[in-house]
LUMMAR-569183 format. One record per residue: residue number from 1; x, y, z of N, C-alpha, C in turn. Coordinates in steps of 0.05 Angstrom, whole numbers. Example, Ala and Ser with C-alpha at 12.3 -4.5 7.8 and 13.67 -1.06 7.14 Angstrom:
BEGIN
+-----+--------+---------+--------+---------+----------+--------+--------+---------+--------+
:   i : n_east : n_north :   n_up : ca_east : ca_north :  ca_up : c_east : c_north :   c_up :
+-----+--------+---------+--------+---------+----------+--------+--------+---------+--------+
:   1 :    264 :    -114 :    156 :     246 :      -90 :    156 :    264 :     -66 :    156 :
:   2 :    257 :     -45 :    142 :     273 :      -21 :    143 :    258 :       1 :    157 :
+-----+--------+---------+--------+---------+----------+--------+--------+---------+--------+
This chain:
BEGIN
+-----+--------+---------+--------+---------+----------+--------+--------+---------+--------+
:   i : n_east : n_north :   n_up : ca_east : ca_north :  ca_up : c_east : c_north :   c_up :
+-----+--------+---------+--------+---------+----------+--------+--------+---------+--------+
:   1 :     16 :     -24 :      0 :       1 :        0 :      0 :     18 :      25 :     -1 :
:   2 :     11 :      44 :    -17 :      28 :       68 :    -20 :     22 :      87 :      4 :
:   3 :     41 :     102 :     13 :      38 :      120 :     34 :     29 :     147 :     23 :
:   4 :     10 :     159 :     36 :      -1 :      186 :     26 :      1 :     204 :     49 :
:   5 :     10 :     228 :     43 :      13 :      249 :     65 :    -15 :     254 :     76 :
:   6 :    -16 :     257 :    102 :     -42 :      265 :    115 :    -60 :     240 :    120 :
:   7 :    -52 :     219 :    110 :     -67 :      194 :    116 :    -65 :     186 :    146 :
:   8 :    -86 :     185 :    160 :     -87 :      181 :    189 :    -74 :     155 :    197 :
:   9 :    -81 :     134 :    186 :     -72 :      107 :    193 :    -47 :      99 :    177 :
:  10 :    -23 :     108 :    187 :       1 :      101 :    173 :      8 :      73 :    180 :
:  11 :     17 :      57 :    160 :      27 :       31 :    166 :     54 :      33 :    179 :
:  12 :     58 :      16 :    201 :      85 :       18 :    214 :    107 :      10 :    194 :
:  13 :    130 :      24 :    195 :     151 :       16 :    177 :    163 :     -10 :    187 :
:  14 :    170 :     -28 :    170 :     183 :      -52 :    177 :    212 :     -50 :    167 :
:  15 :    229 :     -58 :    185 :     259 :      -57 :    180 :    267 :     -84 :    171 :
:  16 :    279 :     -87 :    148 :     287 :     -111 :    136 :    316 :    -117 :    146 :
:  17 :    320 :    -140 :    160 :     345 :     -148 :    170 :    354 :    -173 :    157 :
:  18 :    379 :    -177 :    152 :     390 :     -202 :    143 :    415 :    -207 :    156 :
:  19 :    420 :    -233 :    160 :     444 :     -241 :    175 :    467 :    -245 :    155 :
:  20 :    491 :    -240 :    165 :     516 :     -243 :    151 :    521 :    -273 :    148 :
:  21 :    526 :    -280 :    123 :     530 :     -310 :    117 :    559 :    -317 :    110 :
:  22 :    574 :    -296 :    103 :     602 :     -301 :     95 :    618 :    -276 :    100 :
:  23 :    645 :    -279 :     97 :     663 :     -256 :    101 :    670 :    -251 :    130 :
:  24 :    686 :    -230 :    135 :     694 :     -224 :    161 :    673 :    -210 :    177 :
:  25 :    671 :    -216 :    203 :     651 :     -204 :    220 :    657 :    -174 :    220 :
:  26 :    637 :    -158 :    218 :     638 :     -129 :    218 :    645 :    -116 :    192 :
:  27 :    649 :    -133 :    171 :     655 :     -123 :    145 :    628 :    -122 :    130 :
:  28 :    623 :    -100 :    114 :     599 :      -98 :    101 :    597 :    -122 :     81 :
:  29 :    573 :    -134 :     80 :     570 :     -158 :     63 :    562 :    -150 :     36 :
:  30 :    574 :    -162 :     16 :     565 :     -159 :    -11 :    556 :    -186 :    -20 :
:  31 :    532 :    -193 :    -14 :     521 :     -220 :    -18 :    514 :    -221 :    -48 :
:  32 :    524 :    -242 :    -61 :     518 :     -245 :    -90 :    490 :    -253 :    -93 :
:  33 :    476 :    -261 :    -73 :     448 :     -269 :    -77 :    430 :    -244 :    -73 :
:  34 :    441 :    -223 :    -60 :     424 :     -198 :    -56 :    435 :    -175 :    -70 :
:  35 :    426 :    -172 :    -95 :     434 :     -149 :   -111 :    410 :    -136 :   -121 :
:  36 :    410 :    -109 :   -127 :     388 :      -96 :   -136 :    376 :    -109 :   -161 :
:  37 :    350 :    -109 :   -166 :     338 :     -124 :   -188 :    349 :    -113 :   -215 :
:  38 :    357 :     -88 :   -217 :     365 :      -78 :   -243 :    396 :     -86 :   -248 :
:  39 :    409 :     -99 :   -228 :     436 :     -108 :   -230 :    439 :    -139 :   -228 :
:  40 :    416 :    -153 :   -233 :     417 :     -182 :   -228 :    438 :    -197 :   -246 :
:  41 :    446 :    -185 :   -269 :     467 :     -197 :   -286 :    494 :    -199 :   -272 :
:  42 :    499 :    -184 :   -251 :     525 :     -186 :   -238 :    528 :    -205 :   -215 :
:  43 :    505 :    -217 :   -207 :     503 :     -237 :   -186 :    522 :    -261 :   -191 :
:  44 :    522 :    -273 :   -214 :     541 :     -295 :   -218 :    570 :    -287 :   -215 :
:  45 :    577 :    -262 :   -222 :     605 :     -252 :   -221 :    612 :    -250 :   -192 :
:  46 :    595 :    -240 :   -176 :     601 :     -237 :   -148 :    601 :    -263 :   -134 :
:  47 :    585 :    -283 :   -143 :     584 :     -309 :   -132 :    612 :    -322 :   -136 :
:  48 :    623 :    -319 :   -160 :     650 :     -330 :   -166 :    670 :    -317 :   -148 :
:  49 :    669 :    -291 :   -145 :     688 :     -275 :   -130 :    687 :    -287 :   -100 :
:  50 :    664 :    -293 :    -90 :     662 :     -304 :    -62 :    674 :    -332 :    -62 :
:  51 :    671 :    -348 :    -83 :     680 :     -376 :    -82 :    710 :    -376 :    -84 :
:  52 :    723 :    -359 :   -100 :     751 :     -360 :   -105 :    768 :    -343 :    -84 :
:  53 :    755 :    -329 :    -69 :     770 :     -311 :    -49 :    791 :    -325 :    -33 :
:  54 :    783 :    -349 :    -22 :     802 :     -362 :     -3 :    827 :    -372 :    -19 :
:  55 :    823 :    -379 :    -45 :     845 :     -390 :    -60 :    864 :    -366 :    -73 :
:  56 :    850 :    -345 :    -82 :     864 :     -323 :    -94 :    849 :    -297 :    -89 :
:  57 :    857 :    -281 :    -70 :     844 :     -257 :    -64 :    845 :    -236 :    -88 :
:  58 :    867 :    -237 :   -103 :     869 :     -218 :   -126 :    849 :    -224 :   -147 :
:  59 :    845 :    -250 :   -153 :     825 :     -258 :   -172 :    797 :    -250 :   -164 :
:  60 :    791 :    -253 :   -139 :     766 :     -245 :   -127 :    763 :    -215 :   -130 :
:  61 :    783 :    -200 :   -124 :     782 :     -172 :   -126 :    776 :    -164 :   -156 :
:  62 :    788 :    -176 :   -174 :     785 :     -171 :   -203 :    758 :    -178 :   -212 :
:  63 :    746 :    -199 :   -201 :     719 :     -206 :   -208 :    700 :    -184 :   -198 :
:  64 :    704 :    -176 :   -173 :     687 :     -154 :   -162 :    691 :    -128 :   -177 :
:  65 :    715 :    -122 :   -185 :     720 :      -98 :   -202 :    705 :    -100 :   -228 :
:  66 :    705 :    -123 :   -241 :     690 :     -127 :   -265 :    660 :    -123 :   -259 :
:  67 :    650 :    -134 :   -238 :     622 :     -132 :   -229 :    615 :    -103 :   -227 :
:  68 :    633 :     -88 :   -214 :     627 :      -58 :   -211 :    625 :     -44 :   -238 :
:  69 :    644 :     -50 :   -256 :     643 :      -38 :   -282 :    617 :     -45 :   -297 :
:  70 :    609 :     -70 :   -295 :     586 :      -80 :   -309 :    560 :     -67 :   -294 :
:  71 :    560 :     -63 :   -269 :     539 :      -50 :   -256 :    535 :     -22 :   -264 :
:  72 :    558 :      -8 :   -268 :     558 :       19 :   -278 :    547 :      22 :   -307 :
:  73 :    554 :       1 :   -323 :     543 :        1 :   -352 :    514 :      -5 :   -350 :
:  74 :    505 :     -23 :   -333 :     476 :      -30 :   -332 :    458 :      -7 :   -321 :
:  75 :    469 :       9 :   -302 :     454 :       31 :   -290 :    473 :      54 :   -284 :
:  76 :    482 :      68 :   -305 :     501 :       89 :   -301 :    493 :     113 :   -283 :
:  77 :    466 :     118 :   -281 :     458 :      140 :   -264 :    451 :     129 :   -235 :
:  78 :    453 :     105 :   -230 :     446 :       92 :   -205 :    417 :     100 :   -196 :
:  79 :    400 :      98 :   -216 :     372 :      107 :   -210 :    355 :      85 :   -201 :
:  80 :    364 :      60 :   -205 :     348 :       37 :   -196 :    347 :      35 :   -166 :
:  81 :    326 :      21 :   -155 :     323 :       20 :   -126 :    348 :       4 :   -114 :
:  82 :    361 :      19 :    -95 :     383 :        6 :    -79 :    410 :       6 :    -96 :
:  83 :    410 :      16 :   -120 :     435 :       13 :   -138 :    456 :      31 :   -128 :
:  84 :    449 :      56 :   -119 :     470 :       74 :   -110 :    484 :      64 :    -84 :
:  85 :    468 :      54 :    -66 :     479 :       43 :    -41 :    496 :      18 :    -48 :
:  86 :    487 :       1 :    -65 :     501 :      -24 :    -72 :    527 :     -16 :    -84 :
:  87 :    528 :       1 :   -104 :     552 :        8 :   -118 :    573 :      22 :   -101 :
:  88 :    562 :      39 :    -81 :     579 :       52 :    -62 :    593 :      31 :    -44 :
:  89 :    578 :      13 :    -34 :     588 :       -9 :    -16 :    609 :     -24 :    -31 :
:  90 :    603 :     -32 :    -57 :     622 :      -46 :    -72 :    647 :     -31 :    -78 :
:  91 :    644 :      -5 :    -84 :     668 :       11 :    -89 :    685 :      14 :    -64 :
:  92 :    673 :      17 :    -41 :     688 :       20 :    -17 :    703 :      -6 :    -11 :
:  93 :    691 :     -29 :    -16 :     706 :      -54 :    -11 :    729 :     -55 :    -32 :
:  94 :    726 :     -49 :    -56 :     746 :      -48 :    -76 :    771 :     -31 :    -67 :
:  95 :    764 :      -7 :    -57 :     785 :       10 :    -48 :    802 :      -1 :    -25 :
:  96 :    786 :     -15 :     -5 :     800 :      -26 :     17 :    818 :     -50 :      9 :
:  97 :    808 :     -66 :    -10 :     823 :      -90 :    -17 :    846 :     -87 :    -38 :
:  98 :    844 :     -64 :    -54 :     864 :      -62 :    -74 :    893 :     -65 :    -67 :
:  99 :    900 :     -48 :    -46 :     929 :      -49 :    -38 :    938 :     -77 :    -27 :
: 100 :    921 :     -90 :    -12 :     928 :     -115 :      1 :    930 :    -137 :    -20 :
: 101 :    912 :    -136 :    -40 :     912 :     -158 :    -59 :    936 :    -152 :    -81 :
: 102 :    943 :    -127 :    -85 :     965 :     -120 :   -102 :    991 :    -130 :    -91 :
: 103 :    993 :    -129 :    -64 :    1019 :     -139 :    -51 :   1022 :    -169 :    -55 :
: 104 :   1001 :    -184 :    -55 :    1004 :     -212 :    -58 :   1005 :    -222 :    -88 :
: 105 :   1003 :    -205 :   -106 :    1003 :     -211 :   -134 :   1031 :    -217 :   -144 :
: 106 :   1034 :    -238 :   -159 :    1060 :     -246 :   -169 :   1065 :    -236 :   -197 :
: 107 :   1043 :    -231 :   -212 :    1047 :     -224 :   -239 :   1026 :    -201 :   -246 :
: 108 :   1022 :    -194 :   -272 :    1004 :     -173 :   -279 :    975 :    -186 :   -274 :
: 109 :    955 :    -169 :   -272 :     929 :     -178 :   -268 :    919 :    -197 :   -288 :
: 110 :    926 :    -192 :   -313 :     918 :     -211 :   -336 :    932 :    -238 :   -331 :
: 111 :    957 :    -238 :   -325 :     972 :     -264 :   -319 :    960 :    -278 :   -297 :
: 112 :    955 :    -263 :   -275 :     943 :     -274 :   -251 :    917 :    -289 :   -257 :
: 113 :    899 :    -276 :   -273 :     874 :     -289 :   -281 :    879 :    -314 :   -297 :
: 114 :    896 :    -311 :   -317 :     903 :     -333 :   -333 :    915 :    -358 :   -319 :
: 115 :    932 :    -352 :   -300 :     945 :     -374 :   -285 :    924 :    -387 :   -267 :
: 116 :    907 :    -370 :   -254 :     886 :     -383 :   -236 :    867 :    -401 :   -253 :
: 117 :    859 :    -389 :   -276 :     840 :     -406 :   -293 :    853 :    -431 :   -302 :
: 118 :    879 :    -431 :   -310 :     893 :     -455 :   -319 :    894 :    -475 :   -297 :
: 119 :    901 :    -466 :   -273 :     903 :     -485 :   -250 :    875 :    -495 :   -241 :
: 120 :    856 :    -478 :   -243 :     828 :     -487 :   -236 :    819 :    -508 :   -258 :
: 121 :    824 :    -503 :   -283 :     816 :     -521 :   -304 :    830 :    -548 :   -300 :
: 122 :    856 :    -547 :   -295 :     872 :     -571 :   -292 :    862 :    -589 :   -269 :
: 123 :    857 :    -576 :   -246 :     848 :     -589 :   -222 :    819 :    -601 :   -228 :
: 124 :    801 :    -586 :   -240 :     775 :     -596 :   -246 :    776 :    -619 :   -265 :
: 125 :    792 :    -617 :   -286 :     794 :     -637 :   -306 :    805 :    -663 :   -292 :
: 126 :    825 :    -661 :   -275 :     835 :     -684 :   -260 :    815 :    -697 :   -244 :
: 127 :    798 :    -681 :   -230 :     778 :     -692 :   -213 :    757 :    -707 :   -229 :
: 128 :    748 :    -695 :   -251 :     728 :     -707 :   -269 :    739 :    -733 :   -281 :
: 129 :    764 :    -733 :   -288 :     777 :     -757 :   -300 :    778 :    -779 :   -280 :
: 130 :    785 :    -772 :   -254 :     786 :     -793 :   -232 :    759 :    -803 :   -227 :
: 131 :    739 :    -787 :   -228 :     711 :     -796 :   -222 :    701 :    -814 :   -246 :
: 132 :    708 :    -807 :   -271 :     700 :     -823 :   -293 :    714 :    -850 :   -292 :
: 133 :    738 :    -851 :   -285 :     754 :     -877 :   -283 :    740 :    -894 :   -261 :
: 134 :    734 :    -881 :   -237 :     720 :     -897 :   -216 :    694 :    -908 :   -224 :
: 135 :    680 :    -892 :   -241 :     654 :     -901 :   -251 :    656 :    -925 :   -270 :
: 136 :    676 :    -923 :   -287 :     681 :     -945 :   -306 :    691 :    -970 :   -292 :
: 137 :    709 :    -967 :   -272 :     719 :     -991 :   -258 :    696 :   -1005 :   -243 :
: 138 :    679 :    -989 :   -230 :     659 :    -1001 :   -213 :    635 :   -1012 :   -229 :
: 139 :    633 :   -1006 :   -254 :     612 :    -1016 :   -270 :    621 :   -1038 :   -287 :
+-----+--------+---------+--------+---------+----------+--------+--------+---------+--------+
């Protein structure tokens, strides 16, 4: 129901709360499952960033940076509901993480991504191969 000025019976405001499910306690949460509806296309990118963070913080940072760029292309004026707050929180996180992830980087960002992907692909391929062999042997 829409609020009208002067309407005697105002509905009480409900405060929406959500619990933190990942990340460091006290750090603003950028949940890949909770993005503004106009930015739904970036949710998979943020999901990947959350998944790879423990293995390679710089790759996670680069994923979030790409998500921020894409969010800006999707809604450049931040006019969608919650977009401005979301982009601000994401940008603040990127600013905090840039220096620390740069320090741990061994190569250029492009090489870092390439190396991570190559290692991920090799490990995934090995796992699939082992599972396939087990399936064949047991049947």
